[in-house]
N, C-alpha and C positions, 0 to 999 in steps of 0.2 A: 352742274346745276346752274351755274352762273351763265354759261353759254346758252342753255335752254331759255333762261329768263330773257337774255338779250335778244335771242331769236324771236321769242314771243312778242316782245316790245316792238321790234322792227316789223314783224308781220302785222301787228295791229296798226302801226303807223301807215302801212301801205294799203289797208283795207279801204274800199271805196266808201264814199259818204255822200249823202244827199244834200249836205250843207253847201251853201254858196260860199264862194271866196269873195270877200270884200276887202279892198285895199285902197290906199291913198298914195299917190305919187307926188311928193313935194316938188319935183322938178317941173311937172306939167300942171300941178294943182288940180288933178282930176281924180275923182273917186270912181272905182271900177267894181261893179258887182257882176260876178261871172259864175254860172252854174257849172257843175261837173258835166263831162260828156255823157250823153245818154243815147243808147242805141235806139234808133227810130225805124230801122228797116234791116232785115237780115234774111238771106236765103243761102243756098249751098255755096255760092261763090262770093257774093258781094255783101257789104253792109254799109249803112249810113248812120252816122252819129250826129247829134246836135247839141248845142249849148246856147244859153241866152246870155247876153251881155248888156249891161246898162252902164253908160258913161255919163258922169255928172261933173260939170266944171263951168265956172264963170256964169252961173245962172242958166246954163243950157243943159238939156238932158237928151241923150241919143240912145236909141233902142236897136239892138241887133239880134239876129238869129244866125249863129255860125254853124255851117254844115261841113262835114267831112265825109267824102265818098271813098270807100276802099274797095278796090276790085281785085279779085283773086285770079282772074283770067290773064291771058298773055298781054293784052292791051290795057292801058290805063283808062280810067273813066274820063269822059269829056262831056261836061254838062252844058247843054245848049240853053234850056230854059227851066225855070221853076215857077209853078203857078199854084194858086189856091182858088177853088171854086171858079175855074176857068179865067181867073184874073192873073195876068202875068206879074210876078214880083221882080224887083230889081236885084237879081242875083249877080254878085261880082266875084269872079274867081281871083284868089290871091296867089295860089301856088299849086304846082303839081309835084308830088314827092314820091320817092321810093321809101317804103316803110316796112317794118317787120321783116328785115332781111336775115332770116335764120337759114332756112333751106333755100329759099329764093325770095326775091323782093316782091312785094305787092305794090301796085301803083295806087296812088291816092290823089284826090283833088280836094283842096280846101277853099271855101269861099264863104261869103256872108250875104245876108239880106238886111238892109236897113228898113226898120219898121216905124210907122208912126206910133204915137202914144196910144191912139185909139186901137190900132191893129194889135199892139202888144197887150193891152188890157182886155180886148176881146179874146185873144188867145189864152189869157190867164183864166178865163171862164170856160172856154170850149176846146182849147187845144188848137192844133192846126193839122190839116191833112194836106200834104204837099204832093202835087203831081210833078215829078222830075223827068224831063225829057233829056236823054243823053244821046250821044252819037252812037254808042254801042248797045245801049239798053235803056229802058225806062224804069222808074221806081215810083211807088206810092209810099211815102214816109208819113208816119203818124207821130207828131210831136205832142207829148202830153201837156196838159194845162199846168201841171205842177211846176214845170220848168219856168214858165212865165210868171206864175203866181209867186213862187218862192223868190224870184229875182226882184219883183216889186216889193215884197215884204222886207227883204234884206236891205233894199235901198230906201225903205220907209216911204214908199210911193203908192200905198194902197188907198189913200184918201180919195174921195170922189173927184171927178174931173171938174165939176162945178157944184155950187151950192143949189140943191134942188128945192129947198124950203122957201115958202113965200116971204 
């Protein structure tokens, strides 16, 4: 009975959540608000996940969209460009990894896009549809508005950009 209770508690702790993770690093004096990974594209072989990140420190705020591309085929993903509404975004690749190595390893690429405050807030209203051009294939990834909105809410940054009253 005790083993079942312990198993249930561990299982509940591993359940995915929509809540954001907000933490403070005393070493860097930076607050970080980060969403959980959310799948934004999937087909038979590949999938793309995204998360939003807001960094706050020394009076500065930085907004990011982190992307992870997982390829089930023999060759790993190699992202060339990421755009929205035919406007190229500043995608920066961080790493190429071997992941989920059970039967065989899958190849993954991880990178990020730094967004302006206006882009991030617009995405909190409408989401983002990303056209991803890769060396081996292209993707259309739909990033839901809730990822951006919940990050702004957790960071207490939902206030208007400027005072619109006369």
